N, C-alpha and C positions, 0 to 999 in steps of 0.2 A: 397362515399361522393367523392365532387370534390376534387382534391388534389395538391399541387405543381404546375404541371408539366397542369394540366386544370387549373388553375388559373391563372398562369400564359398565356396563351393562356387567357383565357379572357382579361387579362388584357390588351396585346398585338393591340386584337380588337378591344375594349371602344377606347385604342391612338389612334387610327388613325376614332375614330369617335364624342367623346366627347370634345377629351381635347381642350379647346381654347373654346368650347361653351358653352352658354349659357342653361340653367337649366332651361324652361318658364315654369312644369308644375309640381307635383308630385301628382303624382292620388296611394291612398293607399286601397287596394280592398281586404283587414282584418286588420282589430285592434288589433289582437295577434300578426301581425309581428313585427308594433311598439315596440321595448324593455324601451327604452327612454321616459322621458314624455320634458325633456330640455337642451340644446335651442328646441323650437316645430321645427316636419318638414315643418315648410309655413314656414321656414324664408331661408331653401334652394334655394324656387325660385326665380327665374331672375341673381346671380350670377352664374359667368361662374365656368367653371371645370379648374383645375391650375393643379390637381397630382392625380394620380395613383398607389397606394399600396397594397403589398400582404402582409398581419401581419398571419400566419401561413397560414391556411386557409378561411383566411375572403378579403375580395374585398374594398379596403378602396376609394373612392372616394372624395378627396380634393376641396374643391370650395371655391373664397371669400373673403377673412375676415376668413381666418383659418375655418373654418367651413366643418366637418367633417361629410359622409354619410359612416358609413359603414355594411357589406352586409356576414351574417352568411349559405351561400345554405344547408347547414345541407344534408342527403344522396340525399334526392329528389329536393333539389332547381337546379333550372336550367337557365341561364339567355340567352334570346330571344332580336334579335333587327328588328325592325318592323317599319312599314313606319309612315310617322306623324298621331301622334292619335289615331295612332288604338287600337282597343277594348280592354278591356281586357277579356281574356278565361275562361269563365262560373264561375265552381269550383278550376278551378286552379290557377289563375293570382290573383296574392295578390299584384303587387307596378305596377309602372309605370312611367319608368322618360323618361317626354318629354320635346324634341330639336327641333330644328326648319328642322334636315335633316331626323328625325329619333326617333322611340321611343325604349326605353328600358325596357323590361317587365322582369316581375319575375314571374314567376311559382312553384308552387309547386306538386307533383305527389302523392295522395294518401291522406288518410281520414286525419293522425298526423300531425299537421303545426308546423313544428320545425325553418322551418327555419324563422331568424331573422336581424333586421333593425336599428341600431344604430346610435342617431346624436351627435355627440363632436361641443362641443365651444374651442378646440383646440387643433393642433399635441402634445398637454405630455394627455392631457384625454383619447389617443389612447393606452398609457398605461395600463388601467385597463383594455381589452381585451382581450391582446397578454401575450396566454401562458407562453412566457418562452421559448421554447426550439433555440438551438441554430439556426443558418441559417445552412447547410452544409457546401453554398459555401463563408464564409465568418469566414470559421476555417478551420484548421489544423486538422492533424490525431491526433496529442496530445489533441486536446480541442475536438476534436471529442469524443476519447475517455476518458478523465476524465469526461464528461459528462453523457457519457452511462452504467461510472462504481458508479456511486455517491451511486445509489443501487445496491442490484443484485438482477436482471432481467434477463430474457428469453431475449432475441433481438428481436422478433416477439413484446415483449410488448413493451420492450424503442425504440425501433424504431415508432411505432406509441402512443408513448404517447410527445405530441406537450407538454407539460413540461421539454421533456429532448430534442426534436427531432420537426423542425419545418418543419410541412407542408406533413408531410410522414405519410399514410394509410394506410388501411387492401390494398388495393393492390399493390403496390408499393413497400411496406413492400416487398409483396411475391419474385418480380421481384430480388429485390436486393441482398435478400438470398437464392435464386439462380443463381444469377450468381457468389457472391461472397461463392460457394457452402459449406453453414455453412444452419447447424441445426436451424431452429424457436426458439427451445427448447432450443440451448444454453445457457448457463447463463451468462452474462458477468463476472463476476469474475474470469470464468475458463477459458477464452481467454488465445491464446499463442500469442507475438507480432505479426508472420507472420499470424495470422487469424485477429488481429484486421486492420492488415495490406490491408488482401483483400475485408473486409468491411468498410472499409472507400476508398476505390481505387472503390466497385462496388457501392454507393449509388451515386459517384459522377462520375461515369461517367451512371448509369441506367437512373438516372433524367435525363443529359445534354442529354443527347440521346430522352429522351419522351416531354422533355422542347424544343429540335430542332424541332422536328418534328410538335409538335402541333401549335407551333410557328408560323413555315412556312404557315402550313393551317390556321392558324386562321388572314392571310396576304390575306390573297387570298377568303376567306371566314368567314361570321360571326362565329365562333363554336359552330353547334346548335346541333348537334350529340355527349354529353361531357358522358362517360359509363365508369363505374370500370372496363368492359369487353371487352376487342381491338384481332382480332386472332392474332396482332402479340405477343403477347404477352406471354412468358416462360412456369411460371409456376400457375397463377391467373385467378383461373374460367377455367381452364384446367383438372381436373379432370378427370381419365380414357385416359384421350390425353394420346399421346407419350409425351414427353419431348426432346426439340430440339435439349441438347447435345446428349444423348444415350438409347432414342430410350421405354424407361422404362415407364410405366405408369403412371402419375401422380397421386399423395394421397394427403388426405382430412383433414384437424381438426377440428369437426364441435364446434363449441358454438355460444349459444344464436342464434342473425341475422348473422353471421357471420362465414366464416369460413378460412383456412389456409391448400395453397395449397404450396404439397413442392413435388423433387423429392429422397425418399428415394436410393438411388446408389449414387447421384451428392450428398444430401445431410447432410444422416446420415448415411453412410455407410452402408446403406442398409436394417436398421434396419426400419419397419412401429411403427409409433407412434399411443399411443392410442389415440383415440377419445373416448368423452366422453360416447354418446348414447351408440353405439359398444363395447366398456368395459364394460358397465354396463350390456348389453342383449348379449354377450357369453363369458364372466366370462374371465375362463383359456384358453376359449378355443380362445383367442384372437390372430389371424396371426403376427409371432414377423417378417416376411420376405415375400418380394410376392411373392414368390416360394410357402410360405403354404399361402399366397393368392388364389392363384391359386388351391392351390389342397383345399383349402374349396370351394369354386366357383361352382368346380365338383362336387361336394360331391350330 
């Protein structure tokens, strides 16, 4: 799912292309995309774009008359900038916004339709879809700590809960925790002052790094390869690859369709975190350290 740095890049690219431009026509490729009935989607046609905003992991396009079009890309939704009146591509084409200089197309890979479009008639109505998480760059250490300690959560769950922190998901939480040298299963109520400072600094610095990188690329060309897996990442998607800090193989915890990646020496004191599936399979034979894991592989 596109996260804060990816959404920021989309907005940077869109500002250069559609801000101040008139939305001439809207083409809906799937009726399942639209989640509101009033105001009607057709009322957006003929209005100029006046603003672009991020709401969590959503993109809000403001139009004349305080009308808002809000897109949630979910896991597989992606935006594309095409020539004027470009055809919607086959089964994956869900939506097209036609402007005089080009067409903004929304596609969604796979058979499940999770992406969504909302139409709101006022700025105040945007609050209905805001999960309420804090904005990392609009708070201080105290506010950050207070938000993450309202409930006793693991760091991974706290960082990825949109009601707690805005815009962070599976990929960048892995990168943040690796940079902070903190375990993904460390509970927020058990953290020291030093650990909180490390987490807050790592969160800001990691997001800033990727936002700046993606925004620079978006100023050159429209972001067409938005993905949660980047070669430059330190931990996310790097299972069994060497940690760039210590050289040890990155490990993972798998659950449902997601996984958490971490470095045992850097983040967990060398301890391997139990993976649900493998723990059930291996039982008491589950390795506790990287050395034990290597011995198990040699058997």
